[in-house]
C-alpha positions as CSV (number, residue, x, y, z in Angstrom):
1,I,49.8,48.0,-104.4
2,T,49.0,51.0,-102.2
3,K,51.2,54.0,-102.8
4,E,51.6,57.0,-100.5
5,F,52.3,60.6,-101.5
6,F,53.3,63.9,-99.9
7,Q,51.0,66.8,-101.0
8,Y,52.3,70.3,-101.1
9,L,49.7,73.1,-100.8
10,D,49.7,76.8,-101.5
11,A,48.2,79.5,-99.2
12,S,44.7,78.8,-100.5
13,G,44.9,75.1,-99.9
14,N,45.3,74.1,-103.5
15,V,47.6,71.1,-104.3
16,I,50.6,72.5,-106.2
17,A,52.9,69.4,-106.2
18,M,53.0,65.7,-105.2
19,A,55.8,63.4,-104.4
20,E,55.7,59.6,-103.8
21,R,57.1,58.4,-100.6
22,P,57.9,55.1,-99.0
23,P,55.0,53.6,-97.1
24,A,54.7,55.4,-93.8
25,T,54.5,52.1,-91.9
26,D,58.1,51.4,-93.0
27,Y,59.3,54.2,-90.7
28,Y,56.5,56.1,-89.0
29,D,52.7,55.6,-89.0
30,P,50.8,58.8,-88.1
31,R,47.6,56.9,-87.6
32,T,49.1,55.7,-84.3
33,R,49.7,59.2,-83.0
34,P,47.4,60.7,-80.4
35,W,46.8,63.8,-82.5
36,Y,45.5,61.7,-85.4
37,M,43.4,59.3,-83.2
38,G,42.0,62.3,-81.3
39,A,40.7,64.0,-84.4
40,L,39.5,60.7,-85.8
41,E,37.5,59.9,-82.7
42,K,36.2,63.4,-82.1
43,K,35.5,64.0,-85.8
44,A,36.2,67.7,-85.2
45,S,39.2,70.0,-84.5
46,Y,41.5,68.5,-82.0
47,W,44.6,69.8,-80.2
48,S,47.1,67.4,-78.7
49,D,48.7,67.7,-75.3
50,P,52.4,68.9,-75.6
51,Y,54.9,66.2,-76.6
52,A,58.4,65.9,-78.0
53,F,58.3,65.8,-81.8
54,I,60.0,62.8,-83.3
55,T,62.2,64.7,-85.8
56,T,63.3,67.8,-83.9
57,R,62.8,66.6,-80.3
58,Q,61.3,70.0,-79.5
59,V,58.3,70.1,-77.3
60,G,55.1,71.3,-79.0
61,I,51.5,70.6,-79.8
62,T,49.7,69.4,-82.9
63,A,46.4,70.9,-84.0
64,T,44.3,68.8,-86.3
65,E,41.3,69.2,-88.6
66,P,39.5,66.3,-90.2
67,V,38.2,66.6,-93.8
68,F,35.1,64.5,-94.7
69,D,34.1,62.8,-97.9
70,S,30.6,63.0,-99.4
71,N,29.4,60.2,-97.1
72,G,30.5,62.0,-94.0
73,A,33.4,59.7,-93.3
74,V,36.8,61.1,-92.4
75,K,38.8,61.3,-95.7
76,I,42.0,63.0,-94.5
77,I,43.3,64.7,-91.3
78,M,45.2,67.9,-91.7
79,S,47.6,69.0,-89.0
80,A,49.8,71.9,-88.0
81,D,52.6,71.8,-85.4
82,I,53.7,74.6,-83.2
83,T,56.5,74.4,-80.7
84,M,56.6,75.7,-77.2
85,G,59.5,77.8,-78.5
86,E,57.3,79.5,-81.0
87,I,54.6,80.2,-78.4
88,S,57.3,81.6,-76.2
89,T,58.4,84.0,-78.9
90,L,54.9,85.2,-79.2
91,L,54.7,85.8,-75.5
92,R,58.1,87.6,-75.4
93,K,57.0,89.9,-78.2
94,N,53.8,90.7,-76.2
95,S,55.4,91.4,-72.9
96,V,54.2,94.4,-70.9
97,G,56.3,97.2,-69.4
98,K,60.1,97.1,-69.1
99,N,60.2,94.0,-67.0
100,G,56.7,92.5,-67.3
101,I,56.5,88.7,-67.7
102,T,53.9,86.8,-69.8
103,F,53.7,83.0,-69.5
104,L,51.4,80.2,-70.4
105,F,50.8,77.0,-68.3
106,N,48.4,74.1,-68.0
107,K,46.3,72.9,-65.1
108,L,49.3,70.8,-63.8
109,G,51.5,73.9,-63.6
110,L,53.6,72.8,-66.6
111,I,55.0,75.5,-68.8
112,L,53.6,75.9,-72.3
113,G,55.2,79.2,-73.1
114,Y,57.8,81.4,-71.3
115,P,59.9,84.4,-72.5
116,D,63.1,82.4,-72.0
117,V,62.7,79.5,-74.4
118,A,65.4,77.5,-72.6
119,K,62.9,77.2,-69.7
120,V,60.1,75.4,-71.6
121,S,61.7,71.9,-71.8
122,K,64.5,69.9,-70.2
123,K,65.9,66.3,-70.3
124,N,65.0,63.9,-67.5
125,V,67.4,61.3,-66.1
126,K,66.7,59.0,-69.0
127,G,67.7,61.7,-71.5
128,E,64.1,62.2,-72.6
129,V,62.8,65.7,-73.5
130,V,60.0,66.6,-71.1
131,M,58.0,69.7,-70.1
132,T,59.2,72.0,-67.3
133,S,57.1,73.3,-64.3
134,I,56.5,76.7,-62.9
135,Q,59.3,76.0,-60.4
136,D,61.7,75.3,-63.2
137,T,61.5,78.9,-64.4
138,E,63.5,79.9,-61.3
139,N,61.7,83.2,-61.4
140,P,60.5,84.2,-57.9
141,L,57.8,86.5,-59.3
142,V,56.3,83.8,-61.5
143,I,56.6,81.2,-58.7
144,E,54.9,83.4,-56.1
145,A,52.1,84.6,-58.4
146,Y,51.4,81.0,-59.3
147,R,51.4,80.0,-55.6
148,L,48.9,82.7,-54.7
149,L,46.7,81.8,-57.7
150,Q,46.5,78.2,-56.5
151,K,45.9,79.3,-52.9
152,N,43.2,82.0,-53.4
153,S,41.9,81.3,-56.9
154,E,41.9,85.0,-57.6
155,T,42.7,85.9,-61.2
156,S,43.8,89.5,-60.5
157,F,45.7,90.6,-57.4
158,T,48.7,92.5,-56.0
159,F,51.5,90.9,-54.1
160,E,54.9,91.9,-52.7
161,Q,58.3,90.4,-53.5
162,G,61.7,91.7,-52.5
163,G,60.1,94.8,-51.0
164,K,58.3,95.8,-54.2
165,A,54.6,95.5,-55.2
166,Y,53.6,93.6,-58.3
167,I,50.3,93.1,-60.2
168,A,49.4,89.6,-61.4
169,R,46.6,88.8,-63.9
170,F,45.5,85.4,-65.2
171,V,43.1,84.5,-68.0
172,K,41.9,81.1,-69.3
173,V,42.7,80.2,-72.9
174,G,42.1,77.1,-74.9
175,E,38.6,76.1,-73.6
176,K,37.4,76.1,-77.2
177,F,39.8,73.2,-77.8
178,D,39.1,71.4,-74.5
179,K,42.4,72.6,-73.0
180,D,42.7,74.0,-69.5
181,W,45.4,76.5,-70.1
182,T,46.1,79.8,-68.3
183,L,47.9,82.9,-69.5
184,G,49.6,84.8,-66.8
185,F,51.0,88.3,-66.6
186,V,53.2,89.8,-63.8
187,I,54.3,93.5,-63.9
188,D,55.7,96.0,-61.4
189,R,52.8,98.0,-59.9
190,G,54.7,101.2,-60.6
191,E,54.9,100.3,-64.3
192,F,51.3,99.1,-64.5
193,T,49.7,102.5,-64.4
194,G,51.3,103.5,-67.6
195,H,50.8,100.1,-69.2
196,A,47.3,99.0,-68.2
197,T,46.0,99.3,-71.7
198,Q,49.1,97.5,-73.1
199,T,48.5,94.7,-70.6
200,T,44.9,94.3,-71.8
201,Q,46.1,94.4,-75.5
202,A,48.8,91.7,-74.8
203,M,46.2,89.4,-73.1
204,V,43.9,89.8,-76.1
205,M,46.7,89.3,-78.6
206,A,48.0,86.1,-76.9
207,S,44.5,84.7,-76.6
208,F,43.8,85.6,-80.3
209,F,46.8,83.6,-81.3
210,F,45.0,80.3,-80.6
211,V,42.1,81.4,-82.9
212,I,44.7,82.2,-85.6
213,L,46.3,78.7,-85.3
214,A,42.9,77.1,-85.6
215,A,42.1,79.1,-88.7
216,F,45.5,78.1,-90.1
217,L,44.4,74.5,-90.3
218,I,41.8,75.3,-92.9
219,F,44.5,76.2,-95.3
220,F,47.6,74.1,-94.5
221,G,48.3,70.5,-93.8
222,T,51.7,69.2,-92.8
223,A,53.0,65.7,-93.3
224,H,54.0,63.7,-90.1
Protein backbone atom coordinates (compact mmCIF):
# COMPACT_ATOMS: atom_id res chain seq x y z
CA ILE A 1 0.00 0.00 0.00
CA THR A 2 1.44 3.37 -1.04
CA LYS A 3 1.63 5.95 1.71
CA GLU A 4 2.05 9.68 1.30
CA PHE A 5 3.76 12.13 3.64
CA PHE A 6 4.23 15.83 4.19
CA GLN A 7 7.87 16.80 4.55
CA TYR A 8 8.86 19.85 6.59
CA LEU A 9 12.18 21.49 5.74
CA ASP A 10 14.45 23.95 7.52
CA ALA A 11 16.08 26.97 5.87
CA SER A 12 18.86 24.76 4.49
CA GLY A 13 16.45 22.33 2.86
CA ASN A 14 16.99 19.57 5.45
CA VAL A 15 14.00 17.41 6.41
CA ILE A 16 13.17 18.13 10.04
CA ALA A 17 9.81 16.35 10.33
CA MET A 18 7.39 14.14 8.42
CA ALA A 19 3.70 13.48 8.81
CA GLU A 20 1.57 10.89 7.06
CA ARG A 21 -1.40 12.23 5.13
CA PRO A 22 -4.39 10.72 3.33
CA PRO A 23 -3.68 9.89 -0.33
CA ALA A 24 -3.75 13.12 -2.29
CA THR A 25 -6.08 11.58 -4.86
CA ASP A 26 -8.76 11.39 -2.15
CA TYR A 27 -9.08 15.17 -2.17
CA TYR A 28 -6.51 16.79 -4.44
CA ASP A 29 -3.93 15.50 -6.88
CA PRO A 30 -1.11 18.01 -7.53
CA ARG A 31 0.05 15.95 -10.51
CA THR A 32 -2.93 17.27 -12.46
CA ARG A 33 -2.04 20.91 -11.82
CA PRO A 34 -0.51 23.02 -14.61
CA TRP A 35 2.46 24.07 -12.44
CA TYR A 36 3.35 20.40 -11.80
CA MET A 37 2.87 19.27 -15.39
CA GLY A 38 4.81 22.28 -16.67
CA ALA A 39 7.87 21.48 -14.56
CA LEU A 40 7.61 17.78 -15.41
CA GLU A 41 7.45 18.45 -19.14
CA LYS A 42 10.09 21.16 -19.18
CA LYS A 43 12.39 19.35 -16.70
CA ALA A 44 13.54 22.77 -15.49
CA SER A 45 12.31 25.72 -13.44
CA TYR A 46 8.77 26.61 -14.40
CA TRP A 47 6.45 29.44 -13.42
CA SER A 48 2.71 29.06 -13.79
CA ASP A 49 0.38 31.68 -15.14
CA PRO A 50 -1.67 33.41 -12.40
CA TYR A 51 -4.61 31.42 -11.08
CA ALA A 52 -6.86 31.25 -8.01
CA PHE A 53 -5.42 29.01 -5.28
CA ILE A 54 -7.78 26.25 -4.20
CA THR A 55 -7.41 26.87 -0.46
CA THR A 56 -7.37 30.66 -0.14
CA ARG A 57 -9.01 31.64 -3.47
CA GLN A 58 -6.35 34.33 -3.80
CA VAL A 59 -4.84 34.90 -7.21
CA GLY A 60 -1.16 34.03 -7.44
CA ILE A 61 1.53 32.10 -9.24
CA THR A 62 3.37 28.88 -8.46
CA ALA A 63 7.08 28.60 -9.19
CA THR A 64 8.42 25.05 -9.41
CA GLU A 65 11.80 23.34 -9.46
CA PRO A 66 12.25 19.64 -10.36
CA VAL A 67 14.69 17.45 -8.44
CA PHE A 68 16.24 14.52 -10.29
CA ASP A 69 17.35 11.06 -9.19
CA SER A 70 20.68 9.47 -10.10
CA ASN A 71 19.23 8.28 -13.44
CA GLY A 72 18.14 11.76 -14.47
CA ALA A 73 14.44 11.12 -13.93
CA VAL A 74 12.30 13.64 -12.05
CA LYS A 75 12.11 12.46 -8.44
CA ILE A 76 10.13 15.27 -6.83
CA ILE A 77 8.91 18.72 -7.79
CA MET A 78 9.34 21.53 -5.27
CA SER A 79 7.07 24.51 -5.42
CA ALA A 80 6.56 27.93 -3.89
CA ASP A 81 3.44 30.06 -4.10
CA ILE A 82 3.30 33.82 -4.15
CA THR A 83 0.07 35.79 -4.31
CA MET A 84 -0.59 38.88 -6.35
CA GLY A 85 -1.17 40.57 -3.00
CA GLU A 86 2.39 39.81 -1.92
CA ILE A 87 3.76 41.14 -5.20
CA SER A 88 1.58 44.24 -4.72
CA THR A 89 3.06 44.78 -1.26
CA LEU A 90 6.55 44.68 -2.77
CA LEU A 91 5.59 47.23 -5.40
CA ARG A 92 3.95 49.51 -2.84
CA LYS A 93 7.09 49.47 -0.68
CA ASN A 94 9.20 50.34 -3.74
CA SER A 95 7.08 53.20 -5.03
CA VAL A 96 8.84 56.40 -6.09
CA GLY A 97 8.17 59.95 -5.01
CA LYS A 98 5.18 61.06 -2.99
CA ASN A 99 2.58 59.90 -5.50
CA GLY A 100 4.55 57.63 -7.84
CA ILE A 101 2.87 54.40 -8.95
CA THR A 102 4.56 51.07 -9.64
CA PHE A 103 2.59 48.25 -11.27
CA LEU A 104 3.13 44.89 -12.97
CA PHE A 105 1.11 43.45 -15.84
CA ASN A 106 1.25 40.76 -18.53
CA LYS A 107 1.05 40.96 -22.31
CA LEU A 108 -2.75 40.87 -22.17
CA GLY A 109 -2.86 43.91 -19.92
CA LEU A 110 -3.92 41.89 -16.88
CA ILE A 111 -2.68 43.13 -13.52
CA LEU A 112 -0.09 41.03 -11.66
CA GLY A 113 0.75 43.59 -9.02
CA TYR A 114 -0.63 46.99 -8.03
CA PRO A 115 -0.20 49.20 -4.92
CA ASP A 116 -3.89 48.77 -4.03
CA VAL A 117 -4.21 45.02 -3.48
CA ALA A 118 -8.00 45.25 -3.89
CA LYS A 119 -7.38 46.00 -7.58
CA VAL A 120 -5.53 42.76 -8.45
CA SER A 121 -8.51 40.39 -8.52
CA LYS A 122 -12.29 40.39 -8.69
CA LYS A 123 -15.21 38.00 -8.97
CA ASN A 124 -16.93 37.47 -12.30
CA VAL A 125 -20.65 36.93 -12.82
CA LYS A 126 -20.21 33.26 -11.88
CA GLY A 127 -18.60 34.18 -8.58
CA GLU A 128 -15.18 32.97 -9.74
CA VAL A 129 -12.03 34.85 -8.72
CA VAL A 130 -10.34 36.26 -11.83
CA MET A 131 -7.56 38.70 -12.67
CA THR A 132 -8.24 42.37 -13.28
CA SER A 133 -7.18 44.52 -16.22
CA ILE A 134 -5.41 47.86 -16.47
CA GLN A 135 -8.85 49.46 -16.87
CA ASP A 136 -9.97 47.95 -13.57
CA THR A 137 -7.41 50.03 -11.68
CA GLU A 138 -9.60 53.05 -12.45
CA ASN A 139 -6.41 55.10 -12.28
CA PRO A 140 -6.31 57.59 -15.18
CA LEU A 141 -2.50 57.85 -15.04
CA VAL A 142 -1.96 54.10 -15.29
CA ILE A 143 -4.62 53.73 -17.98
CA GLU A 144 -3.18 56.54 -20.10
CA ALA A 145 0.44 55.39 -19.70
CA TYR A 146 -0.57 51.88 -20.76
CA ARG A 147 -2.53 53.22 -23.75
CA LEU A 148 0.48 55.19 -24.95
CA LEU A 149 2.77 52.21 -24.44
CA GLN A 150 0.51 50.09 -26.65
CA LYS A 151 0.22 52.85 -29.25
CA ASN A 152 3.86 53.89 -29.59
CA SER A 153 5.85 50.97 -28.12
CA GLU A 154 8.11 53.51 -26.38
CA THR A 155 9.30 52.35 -22.96
CA SER A 156 10.11 55.80 -21.58
CA PHE A 157 8.08 58.92 -22.31
CA THR A 158 6.37 62.01 -20.94
CA PHE A 159 2.61 62.58 -21.12
CA GLU A 160 0.07 65.02 -19.77
CA GLN A 161 -2.98 64.28 -17.67
CA GLY A 162 -5.23 66.82 -15.95
CA GLY A 163 -2.94 69.70 -16.91
CA LYS A 164 0.16 68.10 -15.33
CA ALA A 165 3.15 66.36 -16.92
CA TYR A 166 4.13 62.82 -15.93
CA ILE A 167 7.04 60.50 -16.67
CA ALA A 168 6.29 56.84 -17.55
CA ARG A 169 8.89 54.07 -17.68
CA PHE A 170 8.45 50.40 -18.51
CA VAL A 171 10.84 47.46 -18.20
CA LYS A 172 10.41 43.80 -19.14
CA VAL A 173 10.72 41.22 -16.36
CA GLY A 174 10.18 37.47 -16.30
CA GLU A 175 11.86 36.58 -19.62
CA LYS A 176 14.10 34.17 -17.74
CA PHE A 177 10.98 32.17 -16.91
CA ASP A 178 9.32 32.54 -20.31
CA LYS A 179 6.91 35.17 -19.02
CA ASP A 180 6.11 38.33 -20.94
CA TRP A 181 5.60 40.62 -17.95
CA THR A 182 6.18 44.36 -17.78
CA LEU A 183 6.94 46.57 -14.80
CA GLY A 184 5.60 50.11 -15.10
CA PHE A 185 6.37 53.32 -13.24
CA VAL A 186 4.47 56.61 -13.42
CA ILE A 187 5.62 59.70 -11.54
CA ASP A 188 4.93 63.44 -11.61
CA ARG A 189 7.64 65.05 -13.75
CA GLY A 190 8.15 67.66 -11.04
CA GLU A 191 9.00 64.91 -8.55
CA PHE A 192 11.09 62.92 -11.00
CA THR A 193 14.13 65.23 -10.89
CA GLY A 194 14.63 64.53 -7.23
CA HIS A 195 13.77 60.86 -7.50
CA ALA A 196 15.47 59.73 -10.71
CA THR A 197 17.96 57.58 -8.79
CA GLN A 198 15.18 56.22 -6.59
CA THR A 199 13.18 55.28 -9.68
CA THR A 200 16.10 53.30 -11.06
CA GLN A 201 16.65 51.61 -7.69
CA ALA A 202 12.97 50.68 -7.48
CA MET A 203 13.07 49.15 -10.96
CA VAL A 204 16.15 47.10 -10.06
CA MET A 205 14.66 46.05 -6.71
CA ALA A 206 11.37 44.88 -8.22
CA SER A 207 13.16 43.02 -11.03
CA PHE A 208 15.55 41.42 -8.53
CA PHE A 209 12.55 40.09 -6.63
CA PHE A 210 11.94 37.48 -9.34
CA VAL A 211 15.52 36.22 -9.00
CA ILE A 212 15.03 35.95 -5.24
CA LEU A 213 11.88 33.86 -5.68
CA ALA A 214 13.68 31.51 -8.07
CA ALA A 215 16.55 31.05 -5.60
CA PHE A 216 13.97 30.44 -2.85
CA LEU A 217 12.94 27.25 -4.63
CA ILE A 218 16.33 25.71 -3.98
CA PHE A 219 15.66 25.70 -0.27
CA PHE A 220 11.93 25.36 0.22
CA GLY A 221 9.16 23.13 -1.03
CA THR A 222 5.50 23.60 -0.21
CA ALA A 223 2.82 20.92 -0.17
CA HIS A 224 -0.11 21.45 -2.58
